[in-house]
N, C-alpha and C positions, 0 to 999 in steps of 0.2 A: 587285485590283492597281490598277485604274483609280482607285478611291477613294483608295487609299493614296498613289499618285503625285500625285493632286490635292492631298492634304493636304501633301505634300512641297513644294508650291509650283510644280509643273510645269504645272498646269492652264492650257494656252494659251488655250482657249476662254473660260474665266472672265476671263482678263486682257483678251481682246479685247472681251468684253461691257463690262467696266469701262472700257476705253478709249473705246468708243462713248459710254457715259454721260458719261465725263470730257470728251469733246470738246464735247458739248452744253453742259455746265455751264461750260466755259471752262477751258483747261488751263494753269494756272500750274505748280504741282507736282502730279503725279499721286499722290495719297495713297491708300493702301489704305482701303477703307471700314471705319470703326470704328463704335462704337455711337453711333448717332443724332446728336444735336445737337453733341456734343463734336467729332466728326470734321468736320462741316460747318463749324463755327466755325474749326477748325484750317485746313481747306482754304481758307476765305474769307480768313483772315488771311494764309495763304501766297500766295494769288492777288494780294492787294492789296499785300502788303509786298515781294514779289519782283519784280524788273524783268524776269525772263525770260519771254518768250512773251506770250500774250494777257492782257489784263485780263479782268474778269469778263464783260463783254458780248461777249467774243470778238473785240474789235476790235484788230487788230494795228497798224493805221495810226497810231493815237493814240500808242502806245508808241514806234513807229519815228520819228514826227516829233519826239517828245520827245528821243529819242536824238540826232537831227540838231541840235536846238537846243543841246544841251550841247556843250562843247568836244570836239575830236577825241579826246583821250585817254579821256574818260569813255565816249564812244560806242564806242571800240574795246574798252574793258573790258567793255561790255555785250554785245558782239557774239557771243562764243562761246557764251554761255548761250542766246542766241536760236536759233542754228543747232542747238544740241544738244537743247534741251528744248521750246521753243515752236514757232511757225511751223506749217507744214502737217502733215498726217497722216503723210506719208512720213518726214519728219524724225523725227516722234514714234516711228514704228515702228523706225527705225534706232537711236534713242536707247535704246529699251526692249528692243532685240534680245537683249542678253545676259541680260536678266531673263526673256525669254520662253522661251529655250531650256530644255530639260530640264536639271536640274542635272547636272554632270559624271558623278557616280556613277550617277544614274538612267540616263543615256544608255548608259554602259558596261554596266550590269547588264541593261538591256532587250535590248541587242545580244547579250549573252552568253546570256541566257535563251532568246531566239529561236533562236540557233544550237544550244544544247543540246536545245531542244524539237524542232527539225527532225531532229537526229541520233536522238533517242529515237523519233520517229514512224517514221523509216525503219527503225530496228532492230526496233521492235515489228511493223511491217508484214511485214518479212522473216521474223521469228520465226513469225508466224501462217501466212504462205505456206509456209514450210518444213514446219511441223507438219502442215498440211492435205495438202500434197503427199506427205510421208512416209507419213501414215496411208492416203491414198487409194491410192498406188502399192503399199504393203505389203499392204493388204487386198484391193483389187480386181484388181491386176495380178499381184503375186507369188503370193499365195494363191488368186487366181482365184475369190473369193467373189462370188456374185451379190448385187445390192441387193434384198433382200426387203422388202415393205411392212411386215411385222411388226418388222423390224430398224431401221426408220427412226428411232424414238425414241432408240435406243442411239447410232446414228451422229450424230444431232443433238446428243446430250449430249457426244459427243467433240468435235464442232465448237465447241460452246459453251465447253467446257473450253479448247480452243486459243485461242478469242477472248479468254477471261478472262486466259489467260497473256499474250497480246499487250497487253491493256489494262494488266495489272500492270506489264509492262516499261515501257510509256509513262508510267504513274503514277510509277514510280520514277525514270525518266529526267528528267521535267520538274521543274525545281527550283522548285516553288511556294513553297518556304521563303525564297527570295531576298528578295522584297519584305517578307516578314515580318521577316527578319533586319535589313533596312535600317530598317524602322519601329521595331522594338524597340530597335535600337542608337541611333537618333536620339532616340526618346522617352526612353530611359533617360539618354542623355547630357544632354538638355535639362533633365531633372529634376535631375540631379546638378550641372549648370552653375549652377543657381540658387544653390547653396551657394557657388559660386565667384564670386558677384556678377555673373553673366551672365544677363540675362533675355532669352531667345531669342524673338523675335516670329515669325520664319519658320524652320520646321524645317530647310530645306536650307542655311541660312546656317551652321549648325553644321558641316556636311560641307564646305562651300566653304572655311571657315577652315583646314581641313587642307591645302588647296592653296595658301594665301596665299603670295605671293612678295614683296609690298611692303606696308608700312603707312605711311600718311600721317597723322601724329598732330598734334593741337593741342599747344600748350605749356602755357598756363595751366590749372591744375586737373587736367590729365591727367598730364603729366610732372612738374609742380610742385605744391606743396600749396595754391596760391592763398591763402597766408598771408604777407603782407609781414613781413619780420623784419630788424631792424638787425643786421648782422654785423661791420661795421667802423666806426670812429669816429676823427675827428681833433679832439681836445680839448686845450687848454692846450699847444699846440706839439708834441703827441705823436700819432703815427699808430698807433692800436691796431688790430691785425689781427683781434682778437676783442673781445667785450664787456669794457671795462676794469673793474678792481676799483674799487668806489666810493671806497675810501680813497685811491686814487691821484689823485682829482680834487679840486681846491680847493673848499672849502665854498661860497664866493661863486659860483663858476662853476656848481656843482651846483644851487644855489638858482635862479639865473637860468635854467638849462637846464630844470629841472622846471617852473617857472612858464611859460616860453616854450612848452613843448610842451602842458601841461595847458590853458592859457587859449586859446592860438592854434590851436584845432582845434574842429570841430563838437562841441557837448556831447552830441550823439546818438551820437557814436563812443565805444564803450566796450569794455573787455575783461572778459568775464564768466567765472565759473568753468566748468569743463567739465561737460557733461551726464552723461557716464559717467566712472567712476573710471579713471584711467590715460590718458584722452584729453587732447588739447591744449585750452588755454583757448579759449573762443569769441570770435571777433572780430566785433563788430557795427559797421556803418557803413563809412566810407571805409577801404579796406585800407591805404593809405599811412599815414594817421593812426593806425590800429591798430598798425602797425609801430613808430611813434614812441612811442606810449603803452606798448607792450611793452618798448621800450628803457628807459623810466622805471622800469618794474617790475623789469627785469633789473638796474638800478642800485640795487635794494633801496629804492626811493623809492615814494611813493604819490601819484597825481594827484587822488584824490577830495577830500582836505582842501583843496587849492588851489582846486578848482572850487566847493566849498561856501562858501569865504571870498569868492570872486569869482563869484557866480551870473551866469547869462546876461544878466539884465536890468540888471546893473551895468556891462556892457561899454560903453565910451564910443563906440567907432566900430569897425566891422568892414569890412575890404576883402576881399571873398570871392575865392576862387581863380577865375581864368579863364585861357583859353588864351593871352591876349595878355600879361598881366602874369606868368603862370607862378609866381605866389606868392600867399600869403594873409597878411594882417596884421590884428592886433587891437590897438586902443588902450584902455588902462585909466587910470583916475585913481588916483594914489597918495595915501596919507594926507596928504602935505604939499601937496595940490592940484596938484602937477605931474603931467605925463603920461608914460606909458611905452608904447612900441609894440613888440610882438613880431612878427617876420616869419619866415616859412619858405617855401622854394620851391626850384626847380631851382638847383643850386649855381652853374652858369655865369651865371645871371641875377642872383641875390642877391649873389654875391661882387663883381660889378662895382659894386654900390651900397654896398659896405662900405669905410670909410676907416680903421677900427680893427679890432683883433682881440684877444680876451682871451688874456693870456699864462698861463704855468703858475701864476703867483701869483694869477691871477684879476683882474689889472689890465689895462685897455685899453691897447694900444700901437698906434703908427701902422702902417697896412697900405697899402703903396704898390703901384702897378700891377706893378712888377717882382716884389714879394713874391707878388702874385696869380698871375703867370705861373709862378713857381717852384712855387706850391702846386698849380696845375693839372697841372704836369708830374709832381710827386712824389706827389701825393695823389689828385687827381680822376681822372686818366687810368688809373693802376693799378687804382683801384676799378672804373672802367668796363670795363677789360679783364677783370676778374673777373666781369663780368656784373651789376654792382651799379648801382642807380639812386642818384645822389648828391643829398642834400638838405642845404641850408645853413640853419641856425637862427641868427637874429640879433635884435638889439634896438636901440632908440634912445630916449633920454630927451628930453622937451620941457619948457620952463619953463611955469609956470602962467599967466604974463602976459608979453608979449601971447600970447593963445591962437593957436596956428597956424591957418592957413587949411586946414582938413581936406580941402577939395575940390580943392586944388592937389596932385594925387597925385605929380607929378614931384618936387616939393620935399620932400614928406613921406617918400616911399619913397627916401630918399637918406641919405648920411652914417651908415650903419648900423655897428654893432659886431658882428662875427661871434663867436658863442658856440662853435659847433662845426659840423663837416660830418660827416654820417653816410652810410654806404653801406647801402642797403636792397636785399634780394633776396627773390624768391619762391623759397624753397629747393626743390631737387629732392627729390621723394619718396624716402625712403631705399631703397625696394625697386626703384626704376626702373632704375638702372644694371645691376643683376643681370638684370632682366627683359629689357632691351635686349640684353645680352650673350647671353642664351639665344636671342633671336630671330635674332641674327646667326649664331650657331652652327648654328641650324636652317635657315640659308639664306634668311632673310627680311631684306630691306633696310628699315630704319626711316628715314623722312624727317620732318623737323619743318617744319610749315607754321604760321607765326605772324604776328601783326600787330606784334610788337615790333621794335625797331631791330636792325640786323644784328649789332652788337657784343654786345648782351645775348644775342641768339639763338645766336650762335656760342659764347659762353662757356657757356651752358646746355647746348648740344649736346655740348660737350667734357665737361662734368660728367656728362652722362647716358651718354656713351660712344657717341653717334650718330656723332661724327667723332673720329678719332685723329690727333694732330699727325704730319705726315710722310706721311700717306696722300694719294692723288690724289682730291680731292673738290671739289665746287662749293658755295659759299654765295652765294645771289643775293638781291637785293631785288626786290620785285614789278615795279618799273619796268624794271630791267635784264632780268628774265625776259621781260617783254612785248616789249622791244626785240629780244631774240634770237630769239623764236619767230615774229615777224611779218614778212611781206615788205613791199615798198615801199607796197603798197596797204593795209597794216594788217590783212591776213588772216593767220590762223594756218596755218602749214604743218607737217604731220606730220614731214617730214624734219628740219625745224629742231628740233622737240621731241625727236626721236630722238637728236640730237647732245648734248642737255642732260641728259635725265632719268637716264641710267644713272649719271652722276657726281653728280647733284644730291642734297645731303643736307639743306640748310637753305634754306627760302624765307621770307625775312623781309619785313616791311612789306607783306604780301600781302593782297589783297582776296579776298572769297568767290569772285569770278570766276576769279582766278588759281588758287585751289584746285581749282575744277571743271575748268579747262583742263588742269591738271597731271594730275589723275586720269584724265580722258578721254584725254589724250595717252599715258599709260602703258598704259592698257587697249587702245587702238587700235593700239599700236605693233607692228610686225612685225620689230623690231630683233633680238629673240631668237627662237630656234626654238620655244620654248614661249610661249603667250600669258601675259602677266603677270596674276596674280590679286591685285587691290588691295583692301585694307581701309582704311577712313577713319574717323577719329574727329572728332566735331564736337558743339557744344552749342548754337549759335545758330540763329535762324531762317534766317540767310543761309547756313548750312552745308547747308541742305536739298538743293540741287541736287547738291553733291558727294557727300553721303551716298546719294542716290538713284542716282547714276551708278556708285558703287563696287560691286564684287562683294559686299562685306559692309560695311554702314554701322554704326558703333558710336555711339550717342548717349549723352550723359551723363545718368544718372538723377537726380543731385542738381542740377547746374548747368544741365542741358539744357532747352530750350524744348519746348513741345508739338509744334511743327512739326518740330524735329530728331528727336524721338522717333518721330513718324509716318513720317518718311522713312527711318528706320533699320531694320536687321534684328535687331540685338542692342542691348539697353540695359545699360550698365555701372552697376549700382546703387551702386557705390562710387566712380565717376569715376576709376578707377585703371588705369594702363597695365598693371600686372602681371596684371590680370584678362584682358587681351587674350591674353597668353601662355597662360593657362589655356584660353582658347577655342581657340587653335591646337592645344594638346595634346589637347583633347577631339575636335576636328575630325579630327586624324590618327588618334585612337583609333577613330573611326567607320570610317575606311578599313581600319584593321588588323582590327577586329572582323569586318568583312564579308569581308576576305581570308581570315581564319581559318575562317570559316563555309564559304567557297567551297572552300578546301583540303580540308576534311572532307567536304563534300557531294559534290564531284566524285570523290573516292576511292570513296565508296559507290556513286555513279552508275555509274562505269566498271565496278566489280566486279559489282554486281547485274545490270546489263544483259548483261555478257559471260557471267556464270554462267547466267542465264535463257536466253540465246540459244544458248550452246554445249550446255547441258543439253537444250534442245529439239531441237537438230540431232542429238545423239548418242543420247540415251536416250528421245526422243519425249515428254519431260516436263520441266518445270522443277524443279530440285532445291529451289528456294524456292517454296513454295505461295502462292496469292493473298493469304490473310489474313496469312501471315507477312511477305510483301512490304509489306503496308500497315502492319504494326507497324514494320518497318525504316524505312519512309517517315516514320512518325511520329517515330521516334528522330532520323532525319537531318534532318528539316525543322523541326518545331515545337520539340522539346527542344533540338536543337543550336543553333538560332537564339537560344533563351533563354540557353543556357549560354555560348555563345561571343560573343554580342553584348553581354553585360553585364560584360565584363572592364574593370576600372578602368584609367585611363591611368597610365603611368609616365614619369619624367623622360627615359628613354632614347628616347622618341618624338621628343624635340627634338634628338637627336644626328645626325639625318640631314636631307638636303635635302628640299624639298617634292616631292610625288609628280609634280605637273605634270599637265596635261590629256591628254597623249598617252600617258602611261605605261599599259601594259596592267594590268588588274586582277590577272592571274595572272602572277607573276614567274617567272623561270627556276628560282629556288630552290624556289618552290611547285610548279612543274611536275615537278621532280625528286622532291620529296616525294610528290606525287600518284601519279606513275608507279611510283616505287620501292615505295610501300606497296601499290599495286594489284597489282603483279607478285607480291609476297610473299603477299598474301591469295589471289590466284587459284591460286598454286602449292599452297597449303595446302588450299584447297577442292577442287581437282581431285584432289589426292592422296587426300583423304577420300572423294571421290565414287567413285573407281575402285578403291581398295584399302582403304577404310575398314572394310568388312565383315570382311576378313581380319585387319586390325590389331586389331579389338575382338572378333573371333569372334561376329558377330551376323548376322542375316538381312539380305540385300540388299533394298533397297526399289525397285530398278530394275525398269522395265517392269511395274509392278504394274497389274492390271486396274482398271477404273473402280470407285469406291466401296470399294476395299480399305482396311482399317484402317491408321492411320499406322505407319511403321516407325521403329525406333530409329536406323537408319542415317541416314535423312534428317533426323531430329530432331537428331542430332549435328552434321550439316552446318549446319543452321539456327542451332543454339546457338553453334557456333564462329564463324559469320559475324557474328552479333550481338555476341559478345564482342570480336571483332576491331574492329568499329566503335567499341565503347565505349572500348577502349584507344587507338584512333586519335584519339578526341576529345581525349585528353590531348596527343597529339602535335601536333594541329592548333592548340594554343594558341600555338605558335611558328612564325613564317612567314619569318624572316630568317636561317635556318640556325643558330639558337642550339642549343647542345648540351643544356642543362638544360631539359627540357620541364616540369619540376615547379616551376620558379622562380615564386614568388609565387602558387602554386595556392590557398593558404588565404585570400588576399585577396579571393577571389570565392566567397562562400558559396553563391550560386545555382548555380554550376558544380558544386561538390562535391555539393550536394543532388540535382541532376539525374543526375549519373553514378551515385551510390549508389542513387538511386530507380529508375533504369532497370535497374540490375543486379538489384535485388530483384524488380522486375516480371518480368524475363526468366526468373528461376528459377521464379516462380509460373506463368508461361505454359507453360514446358517441363514442369513436374511435373503441373500440373492443367489445361492447355489442352485436352488430349484432341482429339477429332475436329474441332471448329471451327478449332483452330489447327494441325491435322495434326501433333500432337506425341504422342510416346510417352514416358512418364516415364523418366528416366535414373538410373543409379546415380551415387554420388559420384565 
């Protein structure tokens, strides 16, 4: 059990040893030891790249003085990480506290196993004492037999028999199959989760996901495809809400548009055919430029011939994109020696520099400031409200002589003619809205934490279904979030976080520190009666602290960095949010599998212990013999844990709220099932025990002397008892009061094989077990 629990990640001592090692090395991010150099490199890069806590030499002062030098806001941003992750050993212990605890399930099971074990020990002790007293009083007091030296071996054999019965009661009572059921269930789930694109690094993360109440998700690549796509366009005085038909665009405008996009983008940016059939074309290079090139292909045009006619070395002058000019321009020399410049960039910047725009006929017409204001109101703002990034594509012609002064950028990037404005979006993955709906139905709150601006983030959140118009929710930017959670001294206060997080659904323009603060705030909150269990997704090195702090950290397998993967518990091999829903389903299935096993095991426990105890008290012998009890123990521990812990999950698991940390493992419904079935079994066994010989007209095996041959009467009791357990195994498949216990039984071939196999072995034991199994062959 100790080894198994250590495997499940509860090994506190192991963690402490690692902590001691970690403190000596310098504790930026505490990373689990991986194989050799790779892990030390990851740890080093984490230590140097992250601002939290000590640097490698373990010197806190240096990083603190750096923080002081920076302006107040930056220092404030760094502060929560320091208090949570770095600093002295006490802080470290506090931060890792929830990682150090036993996992919720282990804690509950250990407690339950100890309680059952104690009850079993008491019952077995009482059984032995009653048997010994019964025998002693009956032999030496009632029958007044003297203790003769030659009779000693016989008496000793009686006492040994009583002791064996006591031990058997204890063996049956102690649920040694519990840790086995947990491990089988977790190991089976982890193996199957690989098929659902969840690579589980820590076994207990799978179980914790069953309790998850909140998920803080990244936007790019997790909720969205991370593929920029043009979805709206304003060309030739018309606002197209979807990709326009190529025939509706003037030929001159089309030629200018294709040339402007093909030439005025990095030639390393390409769209390649998909690797697999049915997949999307591959985007290589700058994502925004890929979106524009995709727009050219959607218009049934090709950019390759344009690029081959005008290779990179022929480009006359290139103004690369930077954050100041927010645009990119390329100058080419035309055949008549004149020059043409193509520009593209953020629409609000480029449109200010346009004095003309192409009409529907492909001719430039005057574009005044009031036209621009109208365009902003009617085209650009609606696009932004749909969560689109707007890009303006424009051009300008220059005469061959005199040649312009290309270094005078202000004059050059002016007097442009607008070709079109396009709206680009990173589309929501098609399966995400349904996955989020399932999460919400399962009682899990999904929050989006992104670096994007608030309008885009809000629009994407509406498309995903994270927020619904008319609901009471909060969408905040990082600055506003920090202002609300900090007091006058700039310190974070838990009470302030508690006022915000229940309604917060979108955190935009957020830094990694904000993400960590939010996760820590939700976990530490006592606002709700149940402690929140938080899952976090992240892909960057800077997501490390939040992933580490979360109850379950999901790293991206494709886009994720090594540091993110090291800090995580589960890696999503397809970077897809719907895989998280599968993890929740498997996590809840682990809980259910163990509850099924408990329901079955406790029924057998209660019945076997009461039968052995009562039998001992009344007939001075246990109706179930030692070897028979061990066979029953094998059925109810090893076989049952295999059969019930390998049930596959179903969608119905997502129709109820999370279990929560305080919920008992044995629900009222299960308790009714256990007690109801125990009463039924005991009634049947005691009926057989006291009137069985009359019912079947056979010899009674009661009060048989030592070493007498097995009786048919006691064999019938043993066989009936085992058969009842076998049929009860089918009942145990349902724990929430469902009527149909056979529902989906053939989806689990392991279960069917075990039940049929046990049934066959039982017949063999009864017919051919003979003296070792205390069985006498029965008729049909």
